[in-house]
Each structure stands twice: as C-alpha cells, then as structure tokens.
C-alpha positions, 0 to 999 in steps of 0.5 A, a space after each residue: 248676875 251670873 259670871 261667865 268665864 270671860 268675867 272670870 278670866 278678865 278679872 284673873 288678868 286684872 289680879 295678875 297685873 295688880 300683883 305684878 306691879 306690887 311685887 315689882 314695887 317691893 323688891 322681891 318675892 318667893 313664887 311659891 310663898 304667900 305673894 307668888 301663890 296669888 300669881 299662881 292662882 290667878 294664872 290657873 284661873 285664867 289658864 292661857 291657851 299657850 300654856 296648854 295643860 297648866 291646870 292638869 295636876 299631872 301633865 306637864 305642858 310640853 309645847 308651852 314649856 318649849 315656847 317659854 324656854 326659847 325666851 328665857 336664858 338657857 340654864 335658867 331652870 337650874 337657878 334658885 335666884 333670878 334677878 331682874 336688872 336694868 343695863 347696869 354695866 355688866 356688859 363690860 364685865 368678864 361674864 358672857 352674855 347669854 341671849 335667848 333667840 326668840 326674846 333678845 336680851 342680855 342675861 348673865 349666869 353668875 354662878 350655879 344658883 344666880 341668873 341676872 336678866 336685863 330688862 330694857 324694854 319696859 313694863 311689858 317685858 317684865 310682865 312677860 317674863 314674871 308670867 313665863 316664870 310662874 308657869 315654870 314653877 307651876 310645872 316644877 311642882 308637878 314634876 316633884 309630885 310626880 317623882 314621889 310615892 303616896 308616902 313621900 318617898 322618892 320614886 325609882 323614875 326620879 332616880 334613874 332620870 337623875 343618873 342619866 342627866 349626870 351622864 349627859 352632863 359629863 358628856 357620856 352615852 346613855 340610852 335615850 329610849 330608856 331615859 324617855 320611858 323613865 321621863 314619861 312617868 314624871 311628866 304625866 305623857 305617853 312614851 310616844 309624846 315624850 319621845 316626840 318632845 325630847 326630839 323637839 328640845 334637841 332641835 332648839 338652838 337655845 334650850 337644854 335637853 328635856 331630861 335636863 330641864 325637867 330634872 333641874 326644875 323638879 330638883 329645885 322644887 324638891 329642895 324648896 319643899 323638903 329642905 326649905 331652900 326657897 326660890 326667889 325672884 328680885 328686882 334691882 333698885 336701878 330697874 325699879 328707878 328707871 322703869 317708865 321714864 323712857 331711859 332707853 327709848 330716849 337713847 334710841 330715839 336720839 341716835 336716829 335723829 342724830 343720824 338723820 341731822 348728820 346726813 342733812 335729812 331732818 327737813 326732808 319728807 320722812 316716813 316712819 315704818 315699823 316692820 322687820 329689817 329686811 322686807 323694805 330693804 329688799 322690796 326697794 333695792 331688788 327693783 333698784 339693782 335688779 330692774 324687777 318689774 312687778 310684785 311677783 318677782 319681788 316676792 320670788 326674790 325674797 323667798 329665795 333669800 329667806 330659804 338661802 337658795 343658791 345663787 340668791 341675791 341677799 348679799 348683793 342686794 345689801 352691798 348695792 343698797 349700802 352704796 345707794 342711800 342705805 344707812 344701817 343704824 344698829 342699836 346700843 341703846 338697850 332697846 334691842 330695836 335695830 333701825 334703818 335710814 333709806 334716803 331715796 335721793 341717792 337711788 339710781 332709778 326714778 322709780 321707787 318700786 315698779 310703777 311708783 314714780 319719785 319726785 324729780 327734785 331731790 329736796 322732795 324725795 322721801 327718807 325712810 326710817 325703818 324700825 324693827 318690831 317693838 315689844 308691848 308698851 315699849 312701842 309708846 316709849 320709842 315712838 313718842 320719843 322719836 316724834 319729838 322734836 330734835 334738840 342740838 346746840 339749844 334749838 329744836 328742830 321738828 321732824 317733817 314726818 309725813 306718815 307712820 306705817 305699822 306692819 306687825 304679827 298678831 293673832 288672828 280670830 277668824 282665819 289662819 296663819 299667814 292671813 291678813 288683818 287691817 284694822 280701823 280701831 285699837 281697843 286696849 285690853 283692861 282699860 277704857 281706852 280706845 283708838 279708832 283711826 283712819 287707816 290709809 290701807 283698805 281690805 280691798 288693797 289686798 284681795 286677789 292675792 290668795 290670802 284671807 283678808 279681814 278688817 275690824 278692830 284689834 284688841 291690844 292685849 296686856 300679854 299674848 301669854 295671858 289670853 284664853 279662848 273665852 276672852 277672845 271669843 267675847 271680843 270676837 262675838 260682841 260688838 267690839 268686832 275684833 279681828 285679832 290681838 296684838 301687843 303694840 297697836 294701841 301704844 303706837 297709836 297713843 304716841 301718834 295721836 299725842 304728837 299730832 293732835 296735842 303736842 303738835 310736834 308733827 303734822 296733824 294730818 300725818 298718815 297712818 297705815 296699819 296692817 298685820 299678818 297672822 302668826 297664829 290663831 289662838 282659837 284653834 287647837 294646835 295653832 297657837 304661838 307655841 305651835 312654832 314659827 311661821 317659816 315660809 308662810 310668813 314671806 308672802 304676807 310680809 312683803 305684800 304688806 310692805 309693797 302695799 305700804 310703799 304703793 299706797 304712800 306714793 301712788 
C-alpha cells in the first residue's frame, strides 16, 4: 500500500505526542540532543502550515516566528534554560510576571539564562509550547548556519548584526536600513521582506525587535554547537505530579458554584455558555439599558465598543449591568478562564433580548454562567468539574443545568475568515473517539446575514500548530465531511455526555448548542492563524452567534 502525505503526517503527529509525553515523564531533555532530535524530525516531516517555510534549509519563517513570539514570554529567545512549572508560589515572590498577550500565562525570568513558564491549562498547553519551542530551535540552527562561511568562520553579516543589537540594547541610535540589509542575509530573505518583517515585529506589543530575536537565537545555537553550552527544557516535579488531576479546574469550578450558592441561584434554571467575556454581556444589557429593538442595532453598538468609537456605550452598559444582575467572577485559580454570572430575575425589562419574553415568576427566570474560552484538554477539565454537584457541609447540591452552549473560534476548510460552522459531530484527531450530538442550532438559523454558513463534522485537533494541508484535505474530502478544526469541541462534549448520560449529575435531555466562527482558513496560503487576528471581521459572527444562542434557548 502506497503511503500518502496524509498518512505520513498523521504518523508524524503520533510520534510527536508520544515523544513529548515520554520527555515530560522523564523530566528534562536537550532540544538539540538525541531526544530533541526526534521532535525536530517529526515536525519537519509534518511541516505544519502555520510554520510556513520550516523545511527550507536557509529561509527563516517570519510570520510563524511572530505568531510564536506573541505566545511565548518576551525574552525567551535569550534564555538557554526553559523550565515548565506548575503554580508553585512565584506569584508571591519579588519576580515580576511576564504575561504573553496571546496566550495568558505567568512567566518568570530568573536571570539572563533561565525562564520559568507556568503551565496550568493541562497537557494541551504543554504540547503547544513544546511545539513552538521546537520550531524556534529549528530556526535558530538555520540562523547559525547562515552566519558562517563554508569554512565555518563567522561572517561580516553576523558581526555587524551583533554591533547593531548591542547599540539597540544600550538605547543608542543605529541605521535600521543597513541593519536590515545585514539581517536579510542571516534570515535568507530579500531586503524588502526583511524590512516588512522588522516593522511587523516592531508593532507587536510582546515581541522584542527582529534584530534582537534573530541575534539571540543564533547566539545560543552558536554557543551550543561551538562551545557545548547545551540548551535544555525541563519540567518541575510538581507539574509532573499535578498534570491530569484537575487541580486548577476544580478550584475554578468550585468558586463559580460557591458564588451561585451565595446568591441563592443553585436551584434556578442555569444555562452555561462558553464564549468570550463581552458578547453575552453587551447583547443582553444593551437591550436592557438602551431599549434596543433589533439585532442590527445590537451589532452597531458592539461595533462602536470594539473600535472604541467616541461616545460608545461600553462603560455605561457595564456599570448598568453590575447594578442589574451581573456578577464578574475573576479567575484566581490559575486556569486563566474568567467567568460571569447573569441573574435575569434582576433585569428591569421583562424581555431578555428583543422579542424574547422572560417568565413572570422570578424562580423560573434563567441564570447564565458565561465562561471565557478554554484551551484544548482544559475544556474537559473545567466543564467536568463545573457539571458536578456542589458540595457544602457534607451535602451535595445538583445544579439545575438546562443547556450548555459553546461558541468558539475555529479554522474553516471551505469558506473564509468570519464565516460560520454549525457542527453535528466532533471527530477527535488521532483517536477512535467520535461525538455525534443533536445541535439545537441549525444552518438555517444563520442564513441571510451576509456570512457563509457550513454544517458537518468538526475535527478536534491535538494542536492547531500541528496541521498541514494533506491532513486537512483528507478530513474534508473523505466521508468524515469535516467543515473545520478546533481544539476543544470533543473535550466539552465528553464532559457533557459523561455528566448527562453516565454520572446523571445533570439532566439527560440537557440542550446542546455549538457554533463556531472562522479565525482562519489553514488551506489558503496567507490565511492561517499566523496571518494575524480577525479584528473587526470577528464582531459580526461573534454577536450573531450570541444572539442566536439566546434566541434559540427561549423562543
């Protein structure tokens, strides 16, 4: 049987995960040593779309590099030692946390050579960062090889870059065009591409300059190859002990349940919504405060808030909400998942949103628990704990959960950014686990709003940075009929089904609503996650899905 690229890619993903689990259990490894080499080879065979030109022996992948640097702690490229830790008390130390904006986690720079990174989101988070670090080490070795001549001598391009970076570090002026010219040779890119990339890195709130990143990545590779100063990734004993035991998910869920208990809401009909922390708030309370009569008006208010337009109602809506049933439940568990509670019995209007009437009896009015996006396997950990009974004074109190709604961002396989996906099943990549379900939302609910809408199965992937076109085309063109890929769907559904069908901790006929909007199309060149954020393109699908969830639950 002839092996296809899809077969080879799926085998590479399997090798990556088996190797990462082995290295995690072992406790440490050298990324450019024998153990790390197996990760490098598997990633090179896979050649994920998000890492672009990773297999090119000379060209540095610039969009992928920026994507990674915005999700790793600033300055990690300067550190020889990276240690992944659990929450171990460093938040009480004098060390200032470094928090990447695109993947919120506490990181601590101990000194010039050591970076500690907190891992509180489960295995998916660990696999994600190990994949990103492996990519960085591959690119660093390219930089080193581009900085020496055929006889192994350091080139002028490298020595000049070193001078420019030292000037930058001392706050001195330097000629950026000349620096870009030298840099272009070290990264295997044209001068024009280099200047454009330098500007993009300069605009990033988290990343150091491209000059600095390339220099320090190359320096560490050079010191390892020429002076045996090995780089190392290690995992703390506490992290290895805690992983997989729902330590942070339990803390997170108990705080939400305790807040519901404190407000006397445990027996009220509860609707759990996994979304962002602004769309449900703004959709409900813009109608309550401003008397908005249609979805189009709600979308207009949301647009103004998103662009911070002059005179927008964002602050006024929030202040009004706090006085009328809205409770913010900030996260202090380590999950980095904020939550909100909305008690509709305290709303001033009898309409939830335009045309949707609330029950007259307060005890029948719904309570919303809104949680921010989870990450990969963390979705199971948090949902599994939230759907369990609340324990207090040696008694158990079952939550009256009526519905679970999941709104998420996902990669789309047919349309473009901002289009919608309405799934009827989740296929868990790399396993035989499939989760068909009855989705209360339908494709027809979203037609006529100017967005592409697709229905079919969604692939829950082991990591968005581990996909290439061959795998995605297989899922799209085969009888799996996949319309998109994401990282949480199967994990949410596993928790919902175990709670409703096996443990019986929630009602067996709990309503399930899933809808995704496209953050990228990994099959289109230039449209992967590395191409940048959705921006305003994400406002309409976000608020349309939110509105339709509320409409569907109570119409």
